[in-house]
Backbone as CSV, one residue per row, in Angstrom:
resi,resn,N_x,N_y,N_z,CA_x,CA_y,CA_z,C_x,C_y,C_z
1,MET,7.278,-24.373,23.055,8.332,-23.297,22.113,7.469,-23.139,20.653
2,LYS,6.661,-23.480,20.168,5.524,-22.800,19.505,4.895,-22.345,19.573
3,LYS,3.831,-21.929,21.460,3.329,-20.602,21.697,4.045,-19.400,21.868
4,VAL,5.700,-19.947,22.137,6.671,-18.675,22.363,6.683,-17.937,21.046
5,PHE,7.707,-19.132,20.210,7.296,-18.351,18.425,6.263,-17.665,18.334
6,LEU,4.729,-17.967,18.407,3.649,-17.531,17.867,3.887,-16.155,18.758
7,SER,3.705,-16.442,20.093,4.093,-15.322,20.136,4.817,-14.080,20.180
8,ILE,6.246,-14.367,19.839,7.059,-13.041,19.444,6.462,-12.802,17.854
9,CYS,6.429,-13.644,17.136,5.597,-13.063,15.665,4.522,-12.199,15.319
10,LEU,3.250,-12.513,16.857,2.745,-11.306,16.779,2.437,-10.024,17.489
11,LEU,3.769,-10.275,17.904,4.291,-9.228,18.820,5.102,-7.667,17.998
12,LEU,6.039,-8.556,16.708,6.358,-8.283,15.860,5.548,-7.655,15.055
13,ILE,4.251,-8.414,14.566,3.181,-8.090,13.600,2.732,-6.712,14.467
14,LEU,2.162,-6.466,15.555,1.619,-5.338,16.447,2.664,-4.102,16.121
15,GLN,4.220,-4.694,16.486,4.686,-3.732,16.581,4.876,-3.254,14.974
16,ALA,5.360,-3.329,13.699,5.038,-2.725,12.781,3.720,-2.389,12.673
17,VAL,2.337,-2.584,12.929,1.401,-1.875,12.491,1.176,-0.538,13.015
18,HIS,1.783,-0.346,14.444,1.591,1.214,15.191,3.057,1.810,14.843
19,ALA,4.128,1.441,13.720,4.870,2.114,14.047,4.677,3.059,12.872
20,GLU,5.853,4.596,13.150,5.651,5.120,11.974,6.393,5.346,10.683
21,THR,7.273,4.588,10.859,8.042,4.257,9.392,9.145,2.758,9.643
22,ILE,8.512,2.365,8.435,8.604,0.379,8.446,9.502,0.360,7.311
23,HIS,10.876,-0.419,7.578,11.840,-0.699,6.655,11.067,-1.124,5.749
24,SER,12.097,-0.657,4.496,10.691,-1.208,3.457,12.066,-0.813,2.022
25,SER,11.313,-1.459,1.308,12.273,-1.300,-0.759,11.195,-1.183,-0.966
26,ALA,10.092,-0.797,-0.653,8.789,-0.236,-1.365,9.249,1.342,-2.291
27,LEU,10.901,1.888,-2.621,10.683,3.065,-3.066,10.490,2.611,-4.780
28,ILE,10.845,1.435,-5.284,10.473,1.233,-6.367,9.151,1.685,-7.154
29,LYS,8.010,1.062,-5.869,6.865,1.409,-5.959,6.637,2.848,-6.330
30,VAL,7.031,3.695,-5.415,7.035,4.946,-6.079,7.322,5.795,-7.050
31,GLN,8.331,5.203,-7.433,9.264,5.779,-8.509,8.249,5.539,-9.679
32,ALA,7.271,4.711,-9.737,6.429,4.605,-10.576,5.141,5.796,-10.875
33,MET,4.867,6.479,-9.793,4.244,6.904,-8.570,3.809,8.375,-9.810
34,ALA,5.234,9.017,-10.416,4.980,10.306,-10.489,4.940,10.322,-12.328
35,PHE,4.483,11.798,-12.313,3.713,11.662,-14.332,4.714,12.489,-14.709
36,ALA,4.860,11.727,-15.492,6.383,12.053,-16.716,6.102,13.442,-17.568
37,PRO,6.979,14.679,-17.922,6.835,15.808,-18.507,6.089,15.427,-19.603
38,ALA,6.126,14.795,-20.385,5.445,14.510,-21.206,4.149,14.241,-21.386
39,GLU,3.604,13.422,-20.348,2.243,12.706,-20.241,0.972,13.862,-19.703
40,ALA,0.225,13.184,-20.262,-1.604,13.953,-19.822,-1.368,14.751,-18.922
41,GLY,-1.877,15.961,-17.849,-1.775,16.271,-16.167,-1.134,16.303,-15.480
42,TYR,0.415,16.330,-16.613,1.581,16.638,-16.201,1.691,17.942,-15.748
43,VAL,2.026,19.187,-14.512,1.628,20.022,-14.004,2.928,21.035,-13.754
44,ASP,3.034,22.350,-14.540,4.331,22.705,-14.738,3.920,23.389,-13.621
45,ALA,5.116,22.883,-12.317,4.895,23.461,-11.356,6.271,24.914,-11.183
46,ALA,6.713,25.186,-12.078,7.945,26.441,-12.520,6.974,27.843,-11.424
47,ASP,5.750,28.057,-11.624,5.429,29.259,-11.276,4.426,29.354,-9.847
48,LEU,4.403,27.978,-9.412,3.903,27.423,-8.022,4.719,28.610,-7.079
49,ARG,4.156,28.850,-5.867,4.539,29.775,-4.656,5.953,29.073,-4.285
50,GLU,6.831,29.707,-3.924,7.915,28.535,-3.482,9.074,30.082,-2.131
51,ASP,8.513,29.219,-1.185,9.815,29.372,-0.180,11.337,28.572,-0.105
52,ASN,11.939,29.387,0.654,13.133,28.376,1.047,13.636,28.016,2.569
53,LEU,13.478,26.992,2.658,13.389,25.601,3.613,14.482,26.012,4.210
54,ARG,14.822,25.986,5.715,16.238,25.803,6.716,16.185,24.784,7.410
55,VAL,16.937,23.566,7.393,16.551,22.823,8.153,17.322,22.972,9.361
56,VAL,17.114,23.022,10.420,17.739,23.129,12.011,17.970,22.377,12.571
57,GLY,19.083,21.784,13.375,18.665,20.521,14.053,18.966,21.337,15.419
58,MET,17.546,21.180,16.334,17.481,21.584,17.366,18.164,21.011,18.751
59,GLU,17.841,20.071,18.782,18.498,19.025,19.868,18.767,17.434,19.058
60,LEU,19.678,17.565,19.205,20.244,15.678,19.088,20.831,15.074,20.297
61,ASP,19.887,14.359,20.569,19.902,13.524,21.957,20.723,11.771,21.913
62,GLY,21.563,11.605,22.421,22.445,10.343,22.302,22.987,10.253,21.043
63,PHE,23.652,11.342,19.982,24.247,10.750,19.280,25.731,11.357,19.983
64,ASP,26.806,9.989,19.450,28.625,10.653,19.927,28.675,11.410,18.555
65,SER,29.657,11.636,18.726,30.390,13.037,17.774,29.931,12.731,16.074
66,LYS,30.313,11.106,16.264,30.547,10.843,15.000,28.965,10.897,14.210
67,GLN,28.134,10.310,14.862,26.817,9.898,14.457,26.096,11.576,14.082
68,LYS,26.358,12.726,15.296,25.999,14.032,14.962,27.007,14.736,13.923
69,ALA,27.792,14.014,13.207,28.339,14.581,11.821,27.772,14.083,10.484
70,LYS,27.181,12.685,11.003,26.710,12.169,10.047,25.143,12.767,9.728
71,MET,24.540,12.964,11.103,23.373,13.682,10.993,23.105,14.853,10.287
72,LEU,24.113,15.968,10.320,24.506,17.256,10.252,24.384,17.010,8.586
73,ASP,25.239,16.344,7.913,25.606,15.809,6.482,24.017,15.508,6.112
74,SER,23.546,14.759,6.506,22.245,14.227,6.197,21.183,15.774,6.394
75,PHE,21.248,17.201,7.179,20.582,18.028,7.452,20.991,18.466,6.027
76,ALA,22.311,18.885,5.343,22.456,19.587,4.313,22.157,19.325,2.978
77,LEU,21.944,17.740,3.065,21.641,17.092,1.951,19.811,17.305,1.742
78,LEU,19.193,17.130,2.730,17.982,16.970,2.952,17.334,18.571,2.401
79,GLN,18.215,19.819,3.446,17.969,20.994,2.742,18.114,21.209,1.016
80,LYS,19.184,20.991,0.363,19.638,20.863,-0.421,18.087,20.632,-1.957
81,VAL,18.026,18.926,-0.944,16.437,18.602,-2.131,15.590,19.071,-1.517
82,VAL,15.123,20.075,-0.762,13.598,20.699,-0.312,13.713,21.639,-1.231
83,ASN,14.670,22.276,-1.297,14.562,23.718,-1.947,14.885,23.638,-3.492
84,SER,15.273,22.411,-4.095,15.136,22.325,-5.598,13.795,22.523,-6.499
85,GLN,13.645,23.254,-8.163,13.346,22.620,-8.260,12.291,21.457,-8.615
86,GLU,13.466,20.064,-8.588,13.165,18.884,-9.073,12.020,18.052,-8.064
87,PHE,12.191,18.958,-6.630,11.342,18.097,-5.759,9.948,18.783,-5.649
88,LYS,10.110,19.905,-6.058,8.807,20.685,-6.166,8.092,20.343,-7.589
89,ASP,8.997,19.277,-8.767,7.882,19.176,-9.637,7.503,17.959,-8.772
90,ARG,7.990,17.089,-8.696,7.754,15.661,-8.076,6.596,15.381,-7.135
91,VAL,6.427,16.502,-5.648,5.383,16.595,-5.482,4.210,17.066,-5.691
92,VAL,4.145,17.856,-6.786,3.195,18.585,-7.390,2.898,17.708,-8.521
93,ASN,3.670,16.566,-8.756,2.974,15.735,-9.822,3.085,14.099,-9.209
94,PHE,2.998,14.172,-8.321,2.603,13.200,-7.994,1.799,12.098,-8.086
95,LYS,1.683,10.786,-8.120,0.332,10.513,-8.617,0.433,9.222,-7.612
96,ASN,-1.135,8.731,-6.346,-1.310,8.063,-5.949,-1.270,6.466,-6.812
97,SER,-1.675,5.320,-5.359,-1.219,3.957,-6.164,-2.923,3.519,-7.456
98,ARG,-3.444,4.501,-7.169,-4.579,4.367,-8.447,-4.504,5.084,-9.441
99,GLY,-3.296,5.923,-9.817,-2.941,6.553,-10.399,-3.192,8.147,-10.869
100,GLU,-4.301,8.478,-9.849,-4.273,9.725,-9.874,-3.512,10.976,-9.243
101,ARG,-3.278,12.253,-9.725,-2.658,13.173,-9.236,-2.907,13.534,-7.608
102,ALA,-2.534,12.510,-6.937,-3.438,13.101,-5.453,-2.555,12.072,-4.455
103,PHE,-2.182,12.436,-3.333,-1.467,12.100,-2.319,-2.913,11.164,-1.383
104,ALA,-2.245,9.589,-0.702,-3.599,9.030,-0.102,-3.391,9.792,1.257
105,SER,-4.202,10.138,1.904,-4.596,10.412,3.311,-3.884,11.858,3.267
106,SER,-4.449,12.470,2.391,-4.024,14.091,2.076,-5.021,15.068,3.309
107,THR,-5.571,14.342,3.597,-6.844,15.357,4.090,-7.720,16.378,3.557
108,GLY,-7.568,15.854,2.171,-8.649,16.605,0.911,-7.602,17.684,0.784
109,LEU,-6.762,17.587,1.012,-5.654,18.501,0.088,-5.024,18.191,-1.119
110,THR,-5.104,19.367,-2.246,-4.601,19.601,-3.098,-3.085,18.813,-3.150
111,ASN,-2.224,18.255,-4.651,-0.734,18.525,-4.596,0.056,19.679,-4.072
112,GLU,-0.477,20.771,-4.490,0.075,22.268,-4.749,0.003,22.606,-3.278
113,GLU,-1.121,22.395,-2.549,-1.697,22.694,-1.240,0.078,22.122,-0.886
114,ILE,-0.757,20.449,-0.328,0.723,19.682,0.487,2.083,20.559,0.776
115,PHE,2.772,20.998,-1.185,3.914,20.850,-1.088,4.199,22.824,-0.590
116,GLY,2.734,23.277,-0.242,2.218,24.734,-0.375,2.751,24.680,1.373
117,MET,2.436,23.974,2.047,2.656,23.662,3.702,3.931,22.895,3.785
118,PHE,4.661,22.351,3.043,5.573,21.770,3.354,6.696,22.706,3.268
119,MET,6.845,23.909,2.503,7.712,24.453,2.378,7.145,25.778,3.317
120,GLU,5.885,26.095,3.465,5.928,27.052,4.752,6.580,26.870,5.903
121,GLY,7.015,25.684,6.331,7.691,24.880,7.688,6.883,25.900,8.948
122,ARG,5.730,25.633,9.160,4.962,25.564,10.392,4.738,24.658,10.854
123,GLU,5.443,23.855,11.928,4.626,22.471,12.340,3.934,22.284,13.364
124,GLU,2.912,21.446,13.334,1.843,22.155,14.486,2.165,22.341,15.656
125,LEU,3.546,21.809,16.173,3.672,21.934,17.470,4.309,23.346,17.213
126,GLN,5.079,24.185,16.423,5.788,24.869,16.277,5.526,25.989,15.033
127,VAL,4.962,26.310,15.196,3.881,27.456,14.342,4.173,28.970,13.912
128,ASN,5.253,29.238,14.983,6.270,31.010,15.026,7.206,30.083,14.584
129,THR,7.735,29.254,14.123,8.884,28.807,13.313,8.994,28.911,11.627
130,PRO,8.173,29.655,10.972,8.196,29.534,9.381,9.431,29.263,8.530
131,GLY,9.259,28.630,7.511,10.504,28.482,7.178,11.234,27.710,7.265
132,GLU,11.762,27.214,8.105,11.929,25.650,8.875,11.700,24.448,9.020
133,MET,12.330,23.793,9.192,12.270,22.227,9.213,13.285,21.905,10.378
134,ASN,12.475,22.357,11.871,13.080,21.743,13.198,13.088,20.934,13.929
135,PHE,14.303,20.444,13.632,14.380,18.515,14.356,14.960,18.272,15.644
136,TYR,13.979,17.783,16.200,14.066,17.168,17.894,14.513,15.900,17.608
137,LEU,15.768,15.441,17.762,16.005,13.930,17.526,16.755,13.315,18.633
138,ARG,16.236,11.660,18.942,16.794,10.923,19.980,17.104,9.963,19.215
139,LEU,18.405,9.372,19.749,18.650,8.481,19.115,18.563,7.050,19.616
140,TYR,17.885,6.270,19.726,17.586,5.172,20.330,18.491,3.716,19.823
141,HIS,18.212,2.344,20.210,18.501,0.680,19.384,17.751,-0.043,19.967
142,LYS,16.977,-0.549,18.737,15.961,-1.869,19.449,16.795,-2.899,17.693
143,ARG,16.901,-3.730,18.717,18.093,-4.996,17.629,16.685,-5.226,16.462
144,TRP,15.566,-5.743,17.550,14.929,-6.635,16.326,13.436,-6.010,15.745
145,SER,13.763,-4.701,16.020,12.636,-3.877,15.219,12.504,-3.360,14.075
146,SER,11.564,-3.378,13.544,11.667,-2.841,11.975,10.929,-1.548,12.179
147,VAL,11.413,-0.850,12.811,10.737,0.542,12.975,12.200,1.491,12.696
148,VAL,11.919,2.124,11.752,13.329,3.082,11.060,12.815,4.399,12.245
149,GLY,12.132,5.120,12.457,11.844,5.830,13.413,10.283,5.436,13.554
150,TYR,9.944,7.039,14.614,8.335,7.197,14.981,8.393,9.230,15.867
151,THR,6.902,8.782,15.566,7.185,10.209,16.537,5.760,10.273,17.138
152,SER,4.975,11.276,17.234,3.825,11.237,18.027,3.298,12.528,18.275
153,PRO,1.701,13.106,17.927,1.579,14.628,18.065,1.642,14.874,18.991
154,ASP,1.692,14.669,20.204,1.490,15.715,21.001,3.497,15.704,21.586
155,THR,4.231,15.228,21.153,5.749,16.118,20.948,6.527,16.479,19.856
156,ASN,7.501,17.133,20.291,8.514,17.410,18.764,9.314,16.431,18.858
157,VAL,9.555,15.402,18.844,10.606,14.513,19.501,10.386,13.518,18.388
158,ILE,11.841,13.034,17.248,11.344,11.898,16.840,12.645,11.303,16.963
159,SER,12.435,9.966,17.581,13.062,9.125,17.487,13.544,8.019,16.589
160,ILE,14.645,7.802,16.575,15.901,6.850,15.245,16.099,5.770,15.548
161,ASN,16.188,4.706,15.445,16.423,3.374,15.785,18.370,3.796,15.068
162,LYS,19.144,3.924,16.241,19.632,3.052,15.609,20.527,2.320,14.596
163,LYS,19.781,0.806,14.688,19.837,-0.227,14.377,19.938,-0.056,12.923
164,TYR,19.251,1.115,12.287,18.758,1.628,10.646,19.949,2.745,10.231
165,PHE,20.085,3.358,11.655,20.330,4.861,11.311,22.124,4.657,10.877
166,LYS,22.754,3.912,11.791,23.802,3.513,11.229,24.335,2.796,9.906
167,ASN,23.543,2.071,9.466,23.944,1.293,8.083,23.313,2.173,7.051
168,TYR,22.239,3.309,7.159,21.873,4.302,6.323,22.693,5.361,5.326
169,GLY,22.667,4.974,4.121,23.239,6.354,3.486,22.448,7.609,3.477
170,LEU,23.302,8.738,3.254,22.989,9.956,4.364,21.487,10.190,3.341
171,ASN,21.659,9.418,1.680,19.784,9.627,1.707,18.865,8.997,1.586
172,GLU,19.566,7.899,2.644,18.156,7.307,3.187,17.805,7.860,4.906
173,VAL,18.776,8.355,5.104,18.763,9.460,6.570,17.375,10.170,6.066
174,ALA,17.659,11.265,5.167,17.351,12.252,4.759,15.790,12.036,4.458
175,GLY,15.325,11.147,3.970,14.113,10.430,3.022,13.318,10.179,4.535
176,ASN,14.004,9.531,5.145,13.737,9.237,6.806,13.023,10.482,7.402
177,LEU,13.991,11.189,7.358,13.344,12.598,8.161,13.044,13.203,7.446
178,ALA,12.383,13.127,6.665,11.563,14.139,5.514,10.081,13.203,6.025
179,HIS,10.057,11.986,6.355,9.044,11.577,6.658,8.428,11.751,7.804
180,GLU,9.318,11.869,8.647,8.903,12.033,9.758,8.343,13.017,10.843
181,TRP,9.016,14.163,9.672,8.717,15.509,9.477,7.465,15.691,8.806
182,CYS,7.013,14.978,8.061,5.474,15.356,7.686,4.376,15.052,8.554
183,HIS,4.802,13.863,9.406,3.941,14.208,10.628,3.778,15.455,11.868
184,LYS,5.004,15.942,11.614,5.076,17.618,12.389,3.879,18.071,11.932
185,LEU,3.743,18.094,10.386,2.448,18.955,9.941,1.811,18.334,9.973
186,GLY,1.322,17.201,10.541,-0.153,17.085,10.767,-0.492,16.022,9.793
187,PHE,0.377,15.386,8.616,0.219,14.226,8.135,0.014,12.775,8.334
188,GLY,-0.609,11.958,8.379,-0.468,10.582,8.418,-0.273,9.085,7.384
189,HIS,-1.032,8.022,8.065,-0.920,7.201,7.275,-2.244,6.399,7.789
190,ALA,-2.664,5.486,6.592,-3.681,4.490,7.191,-3.001,3.561,8.082
191,SER,-1.782,2.512,7.300,-0.578,1.849,8.073,0.856,1.859,7.439
192,ALA,1.485,1.341,7.835,2.646,1.362,7.723,2.705,0.713,5.430
193,ALA,1.993,0.550,4.926,1.929,-0.523,3.994,1.277,1.119,3.054
194,GLU,0.321,2.064,3.490,0.117,2.954,2.723,1.030,4.113,2.129
195,HIS,2.188,3.606,1.094,3.122,4.192,0.782,3.200,4.974,-0.487
196,ASP,2.101,5.728,-0.839,1.249,6.907,-1.402,1.071,7.753,-0.255
197,SER,1.263,7.874,0.918,0.847,9.003,1.516,1.686,9.793,1.660
198,VAL,1.218,10.729,2.143,2.307,12.106,1.996,3.340,11.847,3.164
199,PRO,3.436,11.407,3.895,4.544,10.856,4.416,5.813,10.065,4.123
200,TYR,5.154,9.304,3.053,5.983,8.512,2.556,5.971,8.601,1.453
201,GLY,5.289,8.998,0.144,5.416,9.472,-0.758,6.548,10.656,-1.031
202,ILE,6.220,11.562,-0.170,7.891,12.429,0.047,9.138,11.917,0.414
203,GLY,9.000,10.943,1.600,9.986,10.562,2.239,10.456,9.869,0.894
204,TYR,10.350,9.065,0.396,10.546,8.375,-0.821,11.005,9.047,-2.485
205,ILE,10.858,10.678,-2.333,10.709,11.742,-3.341,11.779,11.671,-2.706
206,VAL,12.551,12.314,-1.413,13.281,13.031,-1.079,14.520,12.100,-1.342
207,GLU,14.231,10.195,-0.885,15.469,9.209,-0.454,16.341,9.342,-2.402
208,GLU,15.546,9.387,-2.945,15.683,9.126,-4.915,16.448,10.405,-4.983
209,LEU,15.544,11.745,-4.577,16.907,12.921,-5.635,18.047,13.000,-4.344
210,ALA,18.441,12.779,-3.240,19.457,12.984,-2.533,20.068,11.847,-2.645
211,ALA,20.119,10.478,-3.557,20.935,9.666,-3.980,21.746,10.349,-5.222
212,LYS,20.649,10.802,-5.467,20.949,11.602,-7.178,22.132,12.754,-6.896
213,SER,21.670,13.482,-5.930,22.321,14.031,-5.669,24.235,13.770,-5.365
214,ARG,23.931,12.987,-4.214,25.023,12.131,-4.144,25.999,11.379,-5.089
215,LYS,25.559,11.390,-5.924,25.681,10.763,-7.298,26.797,11.339,-8.218
216,GLY,26.584,12.960,-7.892,27.010,14.141,-8.116,26.273,14.549,-9.819
217,LEU,24.969,14.221,-9.832,23.913,14.036,-10.780,23.065,16.057,-9.940
218,GLU,23.096,16.933,-10.794,23.013,18.123,-10.818,20.698,18.135,-10.454
219,LEU,20.591,18.745,-9.583,18.751,18.528,-9.309,18.366,19.643,-10.295
220,HIS,17.333,19.263,-10.823,17.121,20.618,-11.867,16.417,21.837,-10.982
């Protein structure tokens, strides 16, 4: 019995290590990773090049009508957030866990360059669709998994775990979509614990601003 228990624990650990997005309460960590406007080093992003991103649901596989409606509402919220000035300010002024104005695993790009790539909307496998966040989504269910969603570099498909999707608010779904879409742009993370990487950092920013919007508060 003890061996079986240890085997299950090892399986769960290995699953978490290879997962794309792990269910976590790390949002509070990232809230402390942003420059305040009055702080030295803050960059005014008002004059930064800005495109308009359109969120497009290309395929929704495994979603019933109610789940599809929820995802479409999440798309609308995500589109509102990423086209806001506040999102631009938060990405450009993001700080990593060392207090530097930079994302971890950024492939050497500055925050400004990362924001520019994000807003250009050219996924690695869909370079001819600029200005769009294209989503090919598959809903699956893994009851004992800590994985919220995952994807891989050789496919457009993003798999979403129904276990979390059914209980997540629209802001959490939007944050997870942003995280996974960053992978489609070529960004990764060293591990599921690298919460200041591009996918996690931008995902948390989207989740926070989406929650603010759902409360009826205006995004700048």
